[in-house]
N, C-alpha and C positions, 0 to 999 in steps of 0.2 A: 787492888784495882788491876784489872788487865791491861796487859799493853793496846794503846789505841783510845782507851776510857776517856782520858783527859782532853784527847783532841775530839773526840765525839761531843763533848759536853757544849761547845756553842752552837754546834747543829742542834741539837734537842734543845736547847734555851732558845733559838729563832724559831724552832717549830712551834713549842709551846707559847711562844708570845705570839705567833701569827694566829694560832688555834684561838687562842683568848679575844684576840682582835676580831676575828669571824664571828664568835659567839657574841659579842657585843655589838656588833652591826646588825646581826640577826636579831639580838633582842632588841634594839631600837626599831627596827621594821615592825617585830612581832606587838609592842607597845603601842605603835602609831595605827596597827590595823586591830588589835584586840582591846587595848587600854591596859593600864596598870595591871587590874585584878587579872585579867585574861592571858597575861603574857608569864605563863606557867615554865618550868623547864620542860614539862613535855612538849609543849607546843614549840618553845623555841627549837630544840631537838629535831621535831617533825620537820620543821621547815628547811634545817640543816641537812638532814638526813643522817644524824647520828644519835648514838643513845643517850639517854637523860644522863645517865651514868658517867658520860664524859664531860658533861656540862659541871657536874657534882665533883669530878675530879680537879678541874679549874677554879671552881668559885664553893665557897663553903655555903652560901647559902643564898635567896632572891636578895638580900640587903648587899651582900657583898657584890654582887652581879651588877645591881642597880648604881652602887657607887661606882664602879667602873665606867658604866654607860656614862654617867653624869661627866666622869674625868675625861673620858675618850673623846664625848662631844664638844668640850670645852677645849681639848688640844687641836682638835680638828679646826674648830674657828680660829683660835690663835693662828694656826699655820696658814691658814687662808687671809687674816687680817691684816698680820704686821708686815708682812712685804708692803702691802697696800698703804699702809701708813708710812713704812720708812723710805718710800718711793717721793714723800714731797718732803718739801725743806721748809716752810713755813707754818707759824701756828696755825691759821686758817685752813691751809691746804691739807695739814694733818688732821685736822678736826673733822673738816669734811669726809677726808678719807677715812675716818674713824666710822664716821655714822654709816656711811654708805656703803663700806665693805661688810660691816656686820649685818646691815638687812640685806645686803645681795648674799650672802653667806645664807641665811634664813631661808630666803626665797630659791636657792639652789639647793638647799636640805631640808625640804619640809618635811621630811618624817623625823628628823633629827628636834625640829621644832614640837611638832605633835607629840613625839615622845617626851621631850621635857615638861609640856605642858600636863600631860598625864601624869608624870611623877610627882611633880610640883604639886598636885591635887590630892595626892595620899599623904597619911602621917606618915609614913616611912620615907617617903621622898622628900617631904619638907625637911626633916631632920638630916637627909643627907646634902640638901642644898644648904641647908644652914651652916654645917660643919664643912662644905668643901671650899678649900682655900682660893680655888679658881673663881667660883663665884665671889665671894666675899672679896677678893683683890681686884675686881674687875672696877668698882668705884675706885678706889685707892689709885689705882694705876691711871685711870684716868683724869683724876684730880691732881696729880703728880704733872701730867702732861700740861694741864690747862695752868698750872702754878706756875712752871718752868718759862711757857712762852708768854704769860700775863709778866711775870718779871723783867721779859727781853722786850717787853711794851709792844706785843705783836697782839695782843689782848688787851679789852680797856681792863682799866687797874681796879675798878670798883664794883665787881663782883666776886661773891664768896667760890671759890673752886671746889670745894666741899659740895656746896649745894649745888652749884652746877653740873658738877660731875653725877650727881643722883638725880639731877631733871633728865638729863641726856640718856643715862642709863633707863629710866623710867620709861621716855620715849621710845625707845628701842624696844624693849621688853614688852611694850603694850601693843605691838605688831604680833605678838607670837600668838595670843589665843584668836585673834583675828584671822590670820595666817590660817591657824590651825582649822576653824570653822569654815573659811570661806577660799576656796582655790581659785576664785577668781578677782582675790584681791590683790591690786595692783600695786605691791610693796617697792618697788622701783618709784613710781611716782611719790610713793610716802617717803622714800629714802631721800628724794631730792627736797620735797617741802620740809622735813624736818632737818636736812643739812642747811638748808636755807636760813630758816628760823633761828636755829642756835648760830649760825656766822652773823646775822642782825643783833643776835643778843649779846654778844662776845666781843665783837669789832670795835677797834677804835675808832672814835667818832668821825677823823676826817678819812677813813678809808672808805673806798666803793664797798 
């Protein structure tokens, strides 16, 4: 090893990480524009002004890239949503923040939504979604939140947290294809209505 090689390693790692993130972002925009089938390495490379070989250097194939697209989109959503949930101190406040921030993120990142819809429609994409822990854990994490506040007496005690978590996630995810198809879809109003519906469904009977 030449002198200074070890010191250079973190910089190379940072550069490679940044390049991978750049490729993933371009893949999202390309899938949103050209569809899953049309998002070839060549087309993504053209968008970035790089060689196709550089994408192949970072990703072993399209499946590897798409897996990272799904993961990175989930991480972006978490970074947006978590602080908004944690800013609330009550169960009802956290539930409303959870629903509204999920849908607000979708409204502000429409290309992410379109890309995820396109990926989910493909056979390869369905396998990736099915095996992605970020996606699978979404219902489990929400169920844990509901159960905790239910035990604390902040939600009514007679609903099943697992079923309620599935219903909430389904209502959130139902907005994806609508948003992808209709740029005029009022997702802010949808978010308010859905948040209110689940507030009424979970509230303790003597709370407003």
